[in-house]
MDAnalysis code that builds the backbone (N, CA, C; Angstrom):
import MDAnalysis as mda
import numpy as np

u = mda.Universe.empty(369, n_residues=123, atom_resindex=np.repeat(np.arange(123), 3), trajectory=True)
u.add_TopologyAttr("name", ["N", "CA", "C"] * 123)
u.add_TopologyAttr("resid", np.arange(1, 124))
u.add_TopologyAttr("resname", ["MET", "LYS", "GLU", "LYS", "LYS", "ASP", "LEU", "THR", "SER", "ASP", "ILE", "ASN", "LYS", "SER", "LYS", "VAL", "LYS", "PHE", "THR", "SER", "THR", "VAL", "ILE", "ILE", "VAL", "THR", "ILE", "CYS", "ILE", "LEU", "LEU", "SER", "LYS", "ILE", "THR", "GLY", "LEU", "LEU", "ARG", "GLU", "GLN", "ILE", "PHE", "ALA", "TYR", "PHE", "PHE", "GLY", "ALA", "ASN", "TRP", "GLU", "THR", "ASP", "ALA", "PHE", "ARG", "ILE", "SER", "PHE", "LEU", "ILE", "PRO", "ASN", "GLN", "PHE", "ARG", "GLN", "LEU", "LEU", "ALA", "ASP", "ALA", "ILE", "LEU", "SER", "ALA", "ALA", "PHE", "ILE", "PRO", "VAL", "PHE", "SER", "SER", "TYR", "LEU", "ALA", "LEU", "GLY", "LYS", "LYS", "ARG", "ASP", "ALA", "LYS", "LYS", "LEU", "ALA", "ASN", "THR", "LEU", "ILE", "ASN", "LEU", "LEU", "ILE", "ILE", "ILE", "PHE", "ILE", "LEU", "ILE", "ILE", "ILE", "ILE", "VAL", "PHE", "ILE", "THR", "ILE", "PRO", "SER"])
u.atoms.positions = np.array([
    [65.012, 13.677, -57.424],
    [65.921, 14.535, -56.654],
    [65.702, 14.316, -55.184],
    [64.454, 14.068, -54.789],
    [64.184, 13.826, -53.329],
    [64.893, 12.541, -52.851],
    [64.919, 11.487, -53.772],
    [65.531, 10.237, -53.400],
    [67.059, 10.475, -53.118],
    [67.681, 11.340, -53.931],
    [69.087, 11.608, -53.752],
    [69.363, 12.300, -52.399],
    [68.439, 13.279, -52.005],
    [68.574, 13.907, -50.694],
    [68.368, 12.934, -49.566],
    [67.413, 12.041, -49.725],
    [67.111, 11.026, -48.690],
    [68.335, 10.105, -48.555],
    [68.932, 9.706, -49.681],
    [70.119, 8.835, -49.641],
    [71.271, 9.545, -48.971],
    [71.480, 10.797, -49.323],
    [72.546, 11.586, -48.658],
    [72.297, 11.728, -47.203],
    [71.060, 11.990, -46.815],
    [70.713, 12.106, -45.361],
    [71.003, 10.773, -44.688],
    [70.620, 9.685, -45.285],
    [70.793, 8.345, -44.656],
    [72.319, 8.059, -44.518],
    [73.105, 8.427, -45.491],
    [74.552, 8.189, -45.407],
    [75.150, 9.041, -44.297],
    [74.727, 10.308, -44.225],
    [75.238, 11.176, -43.166],
    [74.891, 10.659, -41.765],
    [73.639, 10.157, -41.643],
    [73.206, 9.626, -40.348],
    [74.003, 8.366, -40.014],
    [74.295, 7.513, -40.978],
    [75.023, 6.317, -40.686],
    [76.496, 6.683, -40.363],
    [77.062, 7.688, -40.962],
    [78.401, 8.146, -40.642],
    [78.468, 8.644, -39.218],
    [77.458, 9.442, -38.821],
    [77.426, 9.934, -37.432],
    [77.289, 8.835, -36.439],
    [76.400, 7.878, -36.762],
    [76.169, 6.721, -35.857],
    [77.445, 5.886, -35.756],
    [78.152, 5.650, -36.922],
    [79.394, 4.909, -36.873],
    [80.453, 5.565, -36.044],
    [80.599, 6.898, -36.264],
    [81.570, 7.708, -35.537],
    [81.271, 7.640, -34.025],
    [80.010, 7.850, -33.655],
    [79.718, 7.774, -32.209],
    [79.967, 6.375, -31.608],
    [79.686, 5.354, -32.409],
    [79.929, 4.007, -31.957],
    [81.445, 3.765, -31.744],
    [82.248, 4.275, -32.686],
    [83.720, 4.122, -32.559],
    [84.217, 4.864, -31.328],
    [83.677, 6.039, -31.083],
    [84.101, 6.840, -29.888],
    [83.712, 6.083, -28.603],
    [82.542, 5.517, -28.553],
    [82.086, 4.795, -27.353],
    [82.984, 3.584, -27.128],
    [83.242, 2.830, -28.173],
    [84.108, 1.621, -28.061],
    [85.513, 2.020, -27.607],
    [86.058, 3.098, -28.155],
    [87.350, 3.594, -27.818],
    [87.428, 3.984, -26.313],
    [86.429, 4.653, -25.855],
    [86.356, 5.076, -24.456],
    [86.262, 3.843, -23.532],
    [85.467, 2.850, -23.962],
    [85.349, 1.638, -23.142],
    [86.684, 0.892, -23.102],
    [87.371, 0.830, -24.200],
    [88.665, 0.118, -24.189],
    [89.664, 0.923, -23.309],
    [89.647, 2.232, -23.415],
    [90.540, 3.020, -22.550],
    [90.240, 2.867, -21.087],
    [88.952, 2.830, -20.725],
    [88.576, 2.612, -19.301],
    [88.949, 1.191, -18.891],
    [88.847, 0.210, -19.767],
    [89.255, -1.145, -19.432],
    [90.806, -1.195, -19.182],
    [91.581, -0.512, -19.959],
    [93.035, -0.488, -19.772],
    [93.387, 0.193, -18.441],
    [92.748, 1.263, -18.154],
    [92.958, 2.030, -16.923],
    [92.616, 1.208, -15.725],
    [91.443, 0.552, -15.701],
    [91.090, -0.276, -14.546],
    [91.975, -1.490, -14.485],
    [92.438, -2.041, -15.597],
    [93.405, -3.097, -15.532],
    [94.729, -2.712, -14.892],
    [95.197, -1.496, -15.177],
    [96.401, -0.929, -14.579],
    [96.152, -0.813, -13.044],
    [95.003, -0.235, -12.657],
    [94.715, -0.122, -11.226],
    [94.662, -1.491, -10.549],
    [94.039, -2.458, -11.201],
    [94.028, -3.833, -10.629],
    [95.402, -4.374, -10.399],
    [96.312, -4.173, -11.349],
    [97.641, -4.656, -11.172],
    [98.366, -3.926, -10.060],
    [98.244, -2.658, -9.959],
    [98.857, -1.843, -8.881],
    [98.304, -2.271, -7.519],
    [97.009, -2.492, -7.415],
    [96.482, -2.909, -6.088],
    [96.905, -4.305, -5.778],
    [96.990, -5.197, -6.744],
    [97.452, -6.520, -6.520],
    [98.905, -6.560, -6.092],
    [99.744, -5.767, -6.719],
    [101.183, -5.686, -6.316],
    [101.334, -5.052, -4.984],
    [100.515, -4.096, -4.630],
    [100.554, -3.456, -3.329],
    [100.262, -4.397, -2.186],
    [99.217, -5.187, -2.373],
    [98.798, -6.086, -1.305],
    [99.576, -7.376, -1.214],
    [99.968, -7.894, -2.371],
    [100.583, -9.238, -2.377],
    [102.050, -9.236, -2.813],
    [102.560, -8.154, -3.311],
    [103.928, -8.068, -3.676],
    [104.223, -8.821, -4.978],
    [105.490, -8.834, -5.315],
    [105.912, -9.530, -6.558],
    [106.855, -10.658, -6.166],
    [106.385, -11.852, -6.164],
    [107.189, -13.033, -5.858],
    [106.728, -14.268, -6.668],
    [107.318, -15.417, -6.405],
    [107.004, -16.563, -7.231],
    [105.567, -17.071, -6.948],
    [105.068, -16.775, -5.721],
    [103.705, -17.255, -5.436],
    [102.638, -16.447, -6.224],
    [102.846, -15.161, -6.292],
    [101.882, -14.372, -7.069],
    [102.034, -14.675, -8.522],
    [103.262, -14.957, -9.013],
    [103.445, -15.391, -10.382],
    [102.680, -16.655, -10.683],
    [102.770, -17.601, -9.800],
    [102.056, -18.918, -9.989],
    [100.526, -18.632, -9.968],
    [100.093, -17.755, -9.097],
    [98.648, -17.453, -9.062],
    [98.174, -16.856, -10.382],
    [98.991, -15.960, -10.888],
    [98.641, -15.307, -12.187],
    [98.675, -16.307, -13.348],
    [99.674, -17.141, -13.323],
    [99.762, -18.161, -14.430],
    [98.615, -19.111, -14.390],
    [98.080, -19.403, -13.165],
    [96.965, -20.291, -13.058],
    [95.707, -19.761, -13.766],
    [95.656, -18.483, -13.960],
    [94.537, -17.859, -14.640],
    [94.678, -17.881, -16.211],
    [95.894, -18.234, -16.674],
    [96.096, -18.246, -18.097],
    [95.207, -19.294, -18.833],
    [95.125, -20.490, -18.241],
    [94.370, -21.569, -18.860],
    [92.895, -21.274, -19.028],
    [92.215, -20.829, -17.931],
    [90.786, -20.470, -18.111],
    [90.613, -19.278, -19.063],
    [91.582, -18.370, -19.047],
    [91.434, -17.199, -19.940],
    [91.556, -17.699, -21.397],
    [92.445, -18.657, -21.644],
    [92.579, -19.180, -23.029],
    [91.281, -19.843, -23.476],
    [90.674, -20.599, -22.606],
    [89.364, -21.240, -22.898],
    [88.315, -20.171, -23.209],
    [88.352, -19.124, -22.473],
    [87.376, -17.994, -22.761],
    [87.621, -17.463, -24.111],
    [88.884, -17.195, -24.403],
    [89.202, -16.595, -25.676],
    [88.822, -17.525, -26.836],
    [89.161, -18.781, -26.682],
    [88.841, -19.744, -27.756],
    [87.347, -19.979, -27.914],
    [86.672, -20.164, -26.815],
    [85.228, -20.467, -26.927],
    [84.390, -19.236, -27.196],
    [84.460, -18.278, -26.284],
    [83.539, -17.106, -26.348],
    [83.927, -16.144, -27.488],
    [85.186, -15.695, -27.486],
    [85.596, -14.705, -28.461],
    [85.542, -15.251, -29.898],
    [86.040, -16.431, -30.095],
    [86.063, -17.021, -31.438],
    [84.644, -17.253, -31.927],
    [83.833, -17.770, -31.111],
    [82.460, -18.046, -31.482],
    [81.712, -16.781, -31.849],
    [81.947, -15.737, -30.985],
    [81.264, -14.474, -31.258],
    [81.656, -13.844, -32.561],
    [82.967, -13.733, -32.801],
    [83.398, -13.042, -33.951],
    [83.198, -13.819, -35.257],
    [83.299, -15.151, -35.198],
    [83.221, -15.945, -36.433],
    [81.759, -16.303, -36.805],
    [80.964, -16.659, -35.826],
    [79.671, -17.256, -36.157],
    [78.484, -16.422, -35.624],
    [78.540, -16.070, -34.341],
    [77.374, -15.435, -33.724],
    [77.023, -14.052, -34.286],
    [77.988, -13.174, -34.359],
    [77.677, -11.771, -34.776],
    [77.113, -11.708, -36.151],
    [77.671, -12.429, -37.153],
    [77.019, -12.297, -38.508],
    [75.603, -12.836, -38.497],
    [75.354, -13.943, -37.825],
    [73.998, -14.492, -37.801],
    [73.048, -13.569, -37.023],
    [73.490, -13.083, -35.877],
    [72.722, -12.178, -35.053],
    [72.356, -10.907, -35.811],
    [73.391, -10.340, -36.513],
    [73.147, -9.122, -37.307],
    [72.209, -9.338, -38.431],
    [72.269, -10.493, -39.050],
    [71.351, -10.764, -40.175],
    [69.911, -10.872, -39.643],
    [69.699, -11.514, -38.446],
    [68.362, -11.545, -37.886],
    [67.873, -10.106, -37.592],
    [68.710, -9.290, -37.053],
    [68.262, -7.934, -36.753],
    [67.969, -7.176, -38.047],
    [68.798, -7.368, -39.072],
    [68.604, -6.646, -40.353],
    [67.308, -7.065, -40.989],
    [66.904, -8.300, -40.776],
    [65.657, -8.806, -41.348],
    [64.459, -8.486, -40.489],
    [64.702, -7.851, -39.349],
    [63.610, -7.487, -38.479],
    [63.117, -8.658, -37.567],
    [63.921, -9.656, -37.457],
    [63.574, -10.851, -36.648],
    [64.181, -10.694, -35.237],
    [63.742, -9.732, -34.514],
    [64.289, -9.497, -33.148],
    [64.062, -10.637, -32.215],
    [62.949, -11.295, -32.332],
    [62.614, -12.448, -31.449],
    [63.613, -13.595, -31.713],
    [63.889, -13.855, -32.959],
    [64.845, -14.902, -33.330],
    [66.274, -14.535, -32.853],
    [66.641, -13.225, -32.980],
    [67.914, -12.793, -32.546],
    [68.086, -12.978, -31.033],
    [67.060, -12.623, -30.285],
    [67.074, -12.833, -28.797],
    [67.140, -14.272, -28.473],
    [66.442, -15.140, -29.203],
    [66.462, -16.575, -28.959],
    [67.901, -17.155, -29.228],
    [68.495, -16.670, -30.317],
    [69.833, -17.089, -30.644],
    [70.833, -16.665, -29.539],
    [70.738, -15.418, -29.020],
    [71.593, -14.935, -28.010],
    [71.394, -15.714, -26.714],
    [70.207, -15.984, -26.322],
    [69.937, -16.790, -25.156],
    [70.427, -18.167, -25.234],
    [70.312, -18.773, -26.410],
    [70.788, -20.167, -26.612],
    [72.370, -20.200, -26.431],
    [73.019, -19.175, -27.047],
    [74.466, -19.163, -26.952],
    [74.897, -18.939, -25.509],
    [74.276, -18.023, -24.816],
    [74.635, -17.794, -23.436],
    [74.420, -19.020, -22.563],
    [73.327, -19.702, -22.714],
    [72.991, -20.924, -21.993],
    [74.059, -22.010, -22.282],
    [74.383, -22.138, -23.535],
    [75.391, -23.131, -23.947],
    [76.720, -22.838, -23.320],
    [77.168, -21.593, -23.315],
    [78.478, -21.216, -22.726],
    [78.435, -21.439, -21.227],
    [77.358, -21.152, -20.558],
    [77.223, -21.402, -19.111],
    [77.366, -22.911, -18.823],
    [76.724, -23.699, -19.655],
    [76.805, -25.218, -19.424],
    [78.225, -25.682, -19.632],
    [78.852, -25.174, -20.707],
    [80.288, -25.641, -20.986],
    [81.186, -25.217, -19.868],
    [81.058, -23.996, -19.361],
    [81.914, -23.517, -18.296],
    [81.608, -24.228, -16.990],
    [80.418, -24.557, -16.679],
    [80.089, -25.377, -15.507],
    [80.734, -26.718, -15.571],
    [80.663, -27.338, -16.734],
    [81.242, -28.667, -16.951],
    [82.814, -28.547, -16.786],
    [83.400, -27.541, -17.312],
    [84.834, -27.373, -17.137],
    [85.188, -27.195, -15.651],
    [84.374, -26.386, -14.938],
    [84.668, -26.220, -13.535],
    [84.485, -27.513, -12.734],
    [83.528, -28.285, -13.083],
    [83.302, -29.576, -12.379],
    [84.502, -30.544, -12.670],
    [84.963, -30.574, -13.881],
    [86.088, -31.416, -14.282],
    [87.349, -30.969, -13.505],
    [87.547, -29.685, -13.448],
    [88.739, -29.181, -12.743],
    [88.661, -29.473, -11.248],
    [87.508, -29.327, -10.613],
    [87.440, -29.661, -9.198],
    [87.603, -31.154, -8.936],
    [87.088, -31.981, -9.825],
    [87.267, -33.421, -9.668],
    [88.724, -33.824, -9.763],
    [89.424, -33.260, -10.697],
    [90.772, -33.675, -11.009],
    [91.849, -33.003, -10.151],
    [91.502, -31.985, -9.383],
    [92.507, -31.300, -8.501],
    [92.866, -32.226, -7.362],
    [94.174, -32.432, -7.193],
    [94.607, -33.243, -6.045],
    [94.317, -32.507, -4.718],
    [93.888, -33.248, -3.700],
    [93.549, -32.626, -2.428],
    [94.725, -32.415, -1.549],
])
């Protein structure tokens, strides 16, 4: 009987933790959207809406696509499951090592991309 109460208690704790995590993520997304709107309003106020600002904004699409392809895809498809399994097995040191390796790899990739872009830009 005690095992059943412990199991019920664990389930209730995990539900509360899940709910609080969802609330935190929702608040962060909402704050991100609000700050994005403020950024757009400030940008429009100072620079206006013309073909030059459109070109400036379009120039950020390519790096943003690289970020989405490299960072977001890697995180959701490969990193998070492996990282979570390390944490579930109590291997925090291995999890930190994996995270550091991924961050260092992404930094190197982005530095190489920046160097290639600077070299190939006409002066």
